C-alpha positions as CSV (number, residue, x, y, z in Angstrom):
1,M,5.5,6.5,-9.9
2,S,1.8,7.3,-9.7
3,L,-0.6,4.5,-8.6
4,E,-4.3,4.6,-9.4
5,G,-7.4,2.7,-8.4
6,R,-6.7,-0.5,-6.5
7,L,-3.4,-2.1,-5.6
8,D,-4.6,-5.7,-5.1
9,N,-3.5,-9.2,-6.0
10,E,-3.7,-8.7,-9.7
11,S,-2.4,-5.1,-9.9
12,A,0.4,-5.8,-7.4
13,A,1.8,-8.3,-9.8
14,Q,1.6,-5.8,-12.6
15,L,3.4,-3.2,-10.4
16,D,6.2,-5.7,-9.6
17,Q,6.7,-6.3,-13.4
18,Q,6.8,-2.5,-14.1
19,L,9.4,-2.0,-11.4
20,L,11.7,-4.7,-12.7
21,P,13.5,-2.6,-15.4
22,L,13.8,0.3,-12.9
23,W,16.1,-1.8,-10.7
24,L,18.6,-1.9,-13.5
25,E,18.8,1.9,-13.4
26,P,21.0,4.0,-11.0
27,F,18.7,6.1,-8.8
28,D,18.4,6.7,-5.1
29,L,14.9,8.0,-4.6
30,L,11.7,6.3,-5.5
31,V,8.5,8.3,-5.0
32,F,5.1,6.7,-5.1
33,N,2.3,9.2,-5.6
34,L,-0.8,7.7,-4.0
35,A,-3.2,10.6,-4.7
36,R,-5.4,8.3,-6.9
37,L,-4.9,5.1,-5.1
38,A,-8.2,4.2,-3.4
39,Y,-7.5,0.7,-2.1
40,I,-4.6,-1.5,-1.1
41,S,-4.6,-5.2,-0.2
42,S,-1.9,-7.2,1.6
43,M,-0.4,-8.1,-1.8
44,G,-0.2,-4.4,-2.6
45,L,1.5,-3.8,0.7
46,R,4.0,-6.6,-0.1
47,S,4.8,-4.9,-3.4
48,L,5.5,-1.6,-1.8
49,F,7.5,-3.2,1.0
50,V,9.6,-5.1,-1.5
51,A,10.3,-1.9,-3.4
52,Q,11.2,-0.1,-0.2
53,K,13.6,-3.0,0.8
54,K,15.3,-2.9,-2.6
55,M,15.8,0.9,-2.2
56,Q,17.3,0.4,1.2
57,E,19.7,-2.2,-0.2
58,R,21.0,0.3,-2.7
59,Q,21.1,3.0,0.1
60,G,18.2,4.8,-1.4
61,R,14.9,6.1,-0.1
62,T,11.2,5.4,-0.8
63,L,8.6,8.1,-0.3
64,F,4.8,7.8,-0.4
65,V,3.1,11.1,-1.1
66,D,-0.6,12.3,-1.2
67,T,-1.8,9.2,0.6
68,Q,-5.6,9.0,0.6
69,P,-7.4,8.4,4.0
70,A,-8.3,4.7,3.3
71,V,-4.8,3.8,2.2
72,Q,-3.3,5.8,5.1
73,K,-5.5,3.8,7.5
74,V,-3.9,0.6,6.2
75,F,-0.4,2.1,6.6
76,D,-1.2,3.1,10.2
77,I,-2.5,-0.4,11.0
78,V,0.5,-2.1,9.5
79,A,2.9,0.2,11.4
80,A,1.1,-0.4,14.7
81,V,0.5,-4.1,14.6
82,D,2.6,-7.2,13.8
83,V,0.1,-8.4,11.2
84,G,1.7,-11.8,11.0
85,S,0.9,-12.6,14.6
86,V,-2.6,-11.1,14.5
87,F,-4.1,-12.6,11.3
88,A,-4.3,-16.3,10.5
89,S,-4.1,-15.8,6.7
90,A,-3.7,-13.2,4.0
91,A,-7.5,-13.6,3.3
92,E,-8.3,-12.7,6.9
93,L,-5.9,-9.7,6.8
94,D,-7.4,-8.5,3.5
95,A,-11.0,-8.7,4.9
96,Y,-9.9,-6.6,7.9
97,L,-8.1,-4.1,5.7
98,D,-11.1,-3.9,3.4
99,S,-13.4,-3.0,6.3
100,M,-11.0,-0.4,7.6
101,Q,-10.6,1.2,4.2
102,R,-14.4,1.4,3.8
103,R,-14.7,3.0,7.2
104,A,-11.9,5.5,6.4
105,T,-13.5,6.4,3.1
106,Q,-17.0,6.9,4.7
107,S,-15.6,9.1,7.5
108,S,-13.6,11.2,5.1
109,S,-16.6,11.8,2.8
110,G,-18.7,13.0,5.7
111,D,-20.8,9.9,5.9
112,P,-21.2,8.3,9.3
113,E,-18.1,6.2,10.1
114,W,-20.1,3.1,11.1
115,A,-22.8,3.3,8.5
């Protein structure tokens, strides 16, 4: 499944809806191509984690390929930190993730990282 643009509150709900019929099909590998995904919010992460959990329940795997620097930065943050214990709310987490993604995008484009 290819994701494009932003995976935020609105588009995460759309992704969840698009995945519903897939759960009725027999398959054991779900691949998310993130080459064109420029931004991800906490709700977007939730959608991907729910899909990953559903695949684990069916003894399948979930892969994320061609992750862009900004989105990879979010994945790195989530893997390194218990976000539930660090951020008081989803809005606070999203503000932090937004700033990290902007920095990652600026540094990957050759612009100063702290511009």
